[in-house]
NUMIPA-781216 format. One line per 5 residues: their letters; for each residue x, y, z of N, C-alpha, C, O, CB. Coordinates in steps of 0.05 Angstrom, whole numbers, plus 5000, padded with zeros to 4 digits. Glycine has a CB too. Layout:
<pts>
a) X/Y/Z/X/Y/Z/X/Y/Z/X/Y/Z/X/Y/Z ~ ...
</pts>
This chain:
<pts>
mknsn) 9330/0750/3019/9331/0757/2995/9360/0753/2980/9382/0752/2992/9323/0784/2995 ~ 9356/0750/2955/9377/0741/2939/9390/0772/2922/9378/0787/2906/9364/0715/2917 ~ 9412/0774/2930/9430/0792/2914/9446/0776/2889/9450/0752/2893/9452/0805/2934 ~ 9457/0788/2863/9468/0773/2850/9499/0770/2860/9508/0788/2876/9464/0781/2826 ~ 9512/0755/2854/9536/0741/2856/9557/0765/2846/9577/0770/2859/9535/0712/2837
tqnqr) 9551/0777/2825/9570/0802/2819/9564/0826/2837/9581/0842/2844/9568/0811/2789 ~ 9539/0828/2844/9530/0851/2865/9552/0852/2891/9568/0868/2901/9497/0844/2879 ~ 9542/0822/2896/9560/0815/2924/9592/0824/2923/9606/0838/2938/9560/0777/2930 ~ 9598/0811/2898/9627/0815/2890/9643/0844/2894/9665/0849/2904/9628/0808/2860 ~ 9621/0862/2883/9632/0887/2874/9630/0903/2904/9643/0924/2907/9615/0902/2846
iakmt) 9613/0893/2923/9603/0903/2949/9626/0896/2969/9630/0910/2989/9573/0890/2958 ~ 9641/0872/2964/9658/0862/2977/9688/0879/2980/9701/0887/2999/9659/0838/2967 ~ 9692/0880/2950/9716/0896/2942/9721/0926/2947/9742/0938/2945/9718/0893/2916 ~ 9698/0935/2954/9699/0963/2954/9719/0965/2980/9725/0947/2996/9669/0979/2957 ~ 9730/0995/2978/9745/1002/3002/9734/1015/3022/9716/1032/3017/9765/1016/2996
fatvy) 9743/1009/3047/9728/1021/3075/9735/1047/3073/9720/1066/3077/9738/1009/3106 ~ 9762/1050/3066/9772/1072/3065/9749/1101/3051/9740/1122/3060/9798/1064/3049 ~ 9748/1088/3028/9732/1100/3007/9696/1107/3019/9683/1127/3012/9733/1077/2978 ~ 9690/1092/3031/9665/1097/3038/9658/1117/3071/9640/1133/3077/9654/1068/3038 ~ 9682/1106/3086/9682/1126/3112/9679/1155/3116/9667/1167/3133/9703/1123/3123
plyla) 9692/1163/3096/9684/1196/3087/9653/1207/3087/9641/1226/3096/9693/1199/3054 ~ 9647/1179/3072/9611/1192/3062/9601/1181/3080/9578/1190/3079/9593/1184/3031 ~ 9603/1164/3100/9588/1158/3126/9586/1183/3139/9567/1194/3149/9600/1137/3144 ~ 9615/1192/3137/9620/1210/3164/9609/1240/3152/9602/1257/3169/9660/1211/3175 ~ 9607/1246/3124/9599/1272/3117/9566/1267/3121/9555/1286/3132/9610/1282/3083
kiekk) 9551/1246/3115/9519/1243/3119/9515/1245/3148/9493/1256/3154/9506/1213/3110 ~ 9530/1239/3165/9523/1240/3192/9527/1271/3211/9515/1281/3230/9540/1216/3205 ~ 9554/1281/3191/9550/1306/3202/9537/1329/3191/9539/1352/3201/9570/1313/3207 ~ 9523/1324/3172/9506/1343/3153/9478/1348/3170/9462/1367/3169/9499/1328/3119 ~ 9478/1318/3190/9450/1317/3208/9461/1323/3242/9450/1317/3264/9433/1279/3204
grskn) 9489/1340/3235/9492/1343/3266/9504/1322/3286/9506/1328/3310/9468/1348/3275 ~ 9511/1299/3275/9525/1282/3286/9554/1281/3292/9564/1300/3280/9521/1266/3276 ~ 9570/1269/3305/9591/1268/3309/9611/1248/3293/9602/1229/3280/9589/1264/3332 ~ 9635/1253/3292/9657/1227/3281/9658/1206/3304/9660/1182/3301/9693/1239/3274 ~ 9658/1220/3327/9655/1201/3360/9634/1184/3353/9637/1159/3355/9645/1221/3393
eldqv) 9610/1196/3344/9589/1180/3351/9586/1158/3326/9570/1140/3329/9562/1198/3357 ~ 9599/1160/3303/9600/1145/3283/9623/1122/3291/9619/1098/3285/9605/1163/3259 ~ 9642/1130/3301/9659/1113/3310/9649/1095/3329/9654/1071/3330/9680/1126/3318 ~ 9634/1107/3345/9623/1091/3372/9604/1067/3353/9605/1045/3365/9600/1115/3399 ~ 9593/1067/3338/9575/1059/3319/9587/1031/3308/9581/1007/3311/9573/1082/3296
itwlt) 9606/1044/3295/9624/1019/3284/9636/0999/3299/9634/0975/3295/9645/1028/3271 ~ 9651/1013/3321/9663/0998/3346/9638/0974/3355/9642/0950/3353/9670/1024/3376 ~ 9615/0986/3363/9599/0966/3368/9601/0948/3350/9613/0926/3355/9577/0972/3370 ~ 9591/0953/3330/9579/0934/3308/9610/0911/3302/9608/0887/3299/9566/0957/3273 ~ 9636/0927/3300/9650/0904/3293/9675/0894/3316/9689/0875/3311/9662/0911/3263
gfddn) 9676/0909/3338/9691/0903/3365/9720/0922/3355/9737/0919/3373/9698/0863/3372 ~ 9727/0936/3339/9743/0948/3336/9753/0972/3351/9733/0986/3356/9739/0950/3318 ~ 9770/0980/3358/9775/0998/3382/9785/1021/3352/9786/1014/3329/9805/0984/3412 ~ 9790/1050/3365/9797/1070/3352/9824/1065/3337/9827/1077/3316/9797/1090/3370 ~ 9836/1055/3344/9861/1050/3330/9860/1030/3313/9864/1035/3290/9882/1046/3347
klqel) 9854/1008/3321/9850/0985/3292/9828/1000/3276/9832/0995/3252/9835/0948/3299 ~ 9811/1014/3278/9796/1026/3254/9809/1046/3234/9806/1048/3210/9773/1042/3266 ~ 9827/1061/3252/9845/1082/3233/9866/1062/3219/9874/1068/3197/9862/1109/3253 ~ 9875/1040/3231/9896/1024/3217/9882/1008/3194/9898/0997/3179/9911/1004/3237 ~ 9864/1006/3191/9844/0992/3173/9840/1014/3146/9842/1010/3122/9812/0985/3192
inenv) 9835/1038/3162/9831/1057/3141/9856/1067/3128/9853/1070/3103/9817/1078/3150 ~ 9877/1072/3136/9899/1071/3130/9908/1050/3108/9915/1057/3085/9909/1070/3152 ~ 9908/1027/3115/9916/1003/3100/9894/0997/3078/9895/0976/3064/9919/0978/3121 ~ 9874/1017/3074/9862/1011/3046/9843/0986/3045/9837/0976/3023/9887/1006/3025 ~ 9833/0976/3067/9825/0944/3062/9793/0950/3052/9779/0969/3057/9828/0921/3096
tfetf) 9789/0927/3035/9767/0923/3020/9755/0911/3046/9766/0900/3066/9771/0906/2991 ~ 9717/0918/3038/9701/0908/3063/9700/0884/3070/9694/0877/3093/9677/0913/3063 ~ 9706/0867/3053/9711/0836/3056/9732/0831/3072/9728/0815/3090/9717/0821/3030 ~ 9760/0843/3071/9780/0841/3092/9772/0859/3129/9777/0851/3152/9809/0858/3073 ~ 9758/0884/3118/9745/0893/3143/9731/0872/3157/9739/0863/3178/9727/0915/3139
fhqat) 9710/0862/3146/9689/0842/3167/9703/0822/3171/9701/0812/3193/9660/0830/3156 ~ 9720/0812/3155/9734/0787/3158/9751/0791/3183/9751/0770/3197/9752/0780/3132 ~ 9766/0812/3194/9778/0815/3219/9761/0828/3243/9771/0836/3264/9803/0830/3215 ~ 9737/0831/3237/9716/0845/3259/9704/0817/3274/9703/0795/3264/9687/0867/3241 ~ 9698/0822/3297/9686/0803/3316/9655/0817/3311/9651/0837/3326/9702/0803/3351
lnpna) 9637/0812/3298/9614/0817/3300/9599/0818/3324/9600/0797/3337/9605/0804/3286 ~ 9583/0841/3336/9568/0848/3359/9543/0822/3356/9527/0820/3338/9557/0883/3357 ~ 9546/0805/3377/9523/0782/3380/9497/0788/3380/9478/0771/3378/9525/0768/3403 ~ 9495/0816/3383/9468/0831/3380/9461/0845/3346/9441/0857/3338/9472/0859/3405 ~ 9484/0836/3332/9475/0851/3306/9451/0840/3290/9440/0851/3271/9498/0852/3285
ylitg) 9444/0814/3303/9418/0801/3286/9389/0822/3295/9368/0822/3281/9412/0762/3297 ~ 9392/0834/3315/9380/0855/3325/9369/0880/3310/9349/0893/3317/9396/0861/3341 ~ 9390/0885/3284/9386/0907/3267/9370/0897/3248/9378/0876/3239/9408/0919/3256 ~ 9344/0908/3237/9325/0898/3217/9318/0924/3209/9324/0945/3221/9301/0879/3227 ~ 9303/0921/3184/9294/0944/3170/9298/0945/3144/9310/0926/3134/9303/0965/3178
vicgi) 9291/0964/3128/9303/0967/3099/9322/0981/3094/9321/1004/3101/9288/0976/3081 ~ 9346/0971/3080/9367/0994/3058/9370/0988/3039/9372/0964/3034/9394/1000/3062 ~ 9370/1009/3017/9375/1006/2992/9354/0989/2987/9358/0968/2975/9401/0998/2984 ~ 9335/0994/2994/9304/0977/2988/9300/0945/2990/9283/0930/2980/9296/0983/2956 ~ 9324/0941/3006/9323/0908/3015/9325/0907/3043/9342/0919/3056/9348/0890/3004
rveei) 9306/0892/3055/9306/0882/3083/9333/0876/3095/9340/0854/3088/9291/0858/3084 ~ 9351/0889/3111/9372/0868/3118/9374/0849/3128/9395/0837/3126/9384/0872/3126 ~ 9352/0838/3144/9347/0810/3157/9342/0795/3135/9349/0772/3137/9324/0807/3180 ~ 9332/0800/3115/9332/0776/3092/9357/0770/3070/9356/0756/3050/9307/0781/3074 ~ 9376/0784/3078/9398/0786/3064/9408/0758/3064/9408/0750/3088/9417/0807/3074
eeplt) 9417/0738/3047/9428/0710/3054/9462/0710/3055/9476/0696/3070/9416/0688/3029 ~ 9471/0728/3036/9503/0728/3032/9509/0747/3059/9502/0770/3064/9517/0745/2997 ~ 9525/0727/3077/9539/0736/3099/9555/0769/3101/9552/0787/3117/9559/0715/3102 ~ 9565/0766/3086/9582/0790/3082/9568/0814/3077/9570/0834/3092/9600/0787/3060 ~ 9552/0815/3055/9533/0834/3036/9515/0843/3066/9513/0867/3072/9511/0813/3005
qqiry) 9502/0822/3083/9488/0829/3102/9503/0846/3119/9494/0868/3123/9477/0809/3114 ~ 9530/0840/3132/9541/0854/3151/9551/0883/3139/9555/0901/3155/9562/0838/3162 ~ 9553/0887/3111/9556/0909/3107/9530/0927/3100/9533/0951/3096/9575/0908/3090 ~ 9507/0918/3099/9483/0931/3103/9479/0931/3134/9463/0946/3145/9458/0917/3087 ~ 9491/0916/3145/9482/0922/3182/9492/0954/3189/9480/0969/3204/9505/0896/3209
ldklv) 9518/0959/3173/9534/0979/3180/9522/1011/3162/9524/1034/3170/9566/0968/3170 ~ 9511/1001/3141/9488/1017/3126/9472/1023/3146/9475/1045/3156/9473/1003/3104 ~ 9454/1010/3155/9430/1018/3171/9439/1031/3198/9428/1051/3207/9412/0992/3176 ~ 9459/1018/3211/9470/1037/3234/9475/1065/3225/9465/1084/3238/9497/1026/3247 ~ 9487/1068/3208/9493/1094/3196/9465/1114/3190/9461/1135/3201/9509/1088/3169
delak) 9447/1103/3170/9432/1119/3173/9409/1126/3194/9393/1144/3191/9427/1117/3157 ~ 9410/1108/3218/9398/1115/3238/9408/1135/3254/9393/1149/3267/9395/1096/3251 ~ 9436/1137/3253/9449/1154/3264/9448/1182/3247/9459/1202/3258/9475/1141/3269 ~ 9439/1185/3226/9438/1205/3212/9404/1212/3214/9401/1236/3208/9451/1199/3184 ~ 9391/1204/3218/9359/1204/3225/9355/1220/3254/9337/1235/3261/9346/1169/3228
gkkme) 9379/1213/3268/9374/1229/3301/9368/1214/3321/9364/1223/3344/9351/1248/3303 ~ 9366/1183/3312/9359/1167/3334/9381/1165/3350/9405/1167/3344/9349/1141/3327 ~ 9364/1159/3378/9382/1154/3400/9401/1137/3405/9393/1114/3410/9372/1149/3416 ~ 9433/1141/3405/9447/1124/3415/9442/1093/3424/9452/1073/3414/9453/1136/3431 ~ 9425/1095/3447/9417/1065/3464/9402/1055/3447/9400/1030/3449/9401/1065/3494
kilrg) 9385/1067/3425/9373/1049/3410/9386/1039/3386/9377/1019/3375/9349/1058/3405 ~ 9411/1054/3374/9421/1045/3357/9444/1023/3361/9454/1010/3343/9425/1065/3345 ~ 9450/1022/3393/9471/1004/3400/9447/0986/3410/9441/0990/3433/9496/1014/3421 ~ 9431/0964/3395/9418/0947/3406/9429/0927/3434/9447/0910/3432/9412/0935/3384 ~ 9415/0932/3456/9421/0911/3480/9449/0911/3488/9462/0892/3496/9414/0881/3473
s) 9460/0946/3484/9489/0948/3496/9480/0954/3523/9497/0958/3541/9510/0972/3482
</pts>
């Protein structure tokens, strides 16, 4: 699936610190916790809680955020539709990684069990 280069760049330049509170509000509204959100992010990126908070405080872009991440080797198991696009068909690696995170947050908000969200853990 091709996204426009402009759209990919716009997504890459968004700051994680701006989006994180939106993720948190989305999952808390559905009865999930900040700890669960952080666990999902840690699973995908390899960041610990301190590093995650440091990146939020530094107001890094998604590009920097994922550049510093060590993507979980099972991330490729994240499939499905997010924003009308199948995540497994996204060709731009950074955009795909961001959509992986969006998909995990959606699954958390939809009440999926943590062991299902954290594929192969």
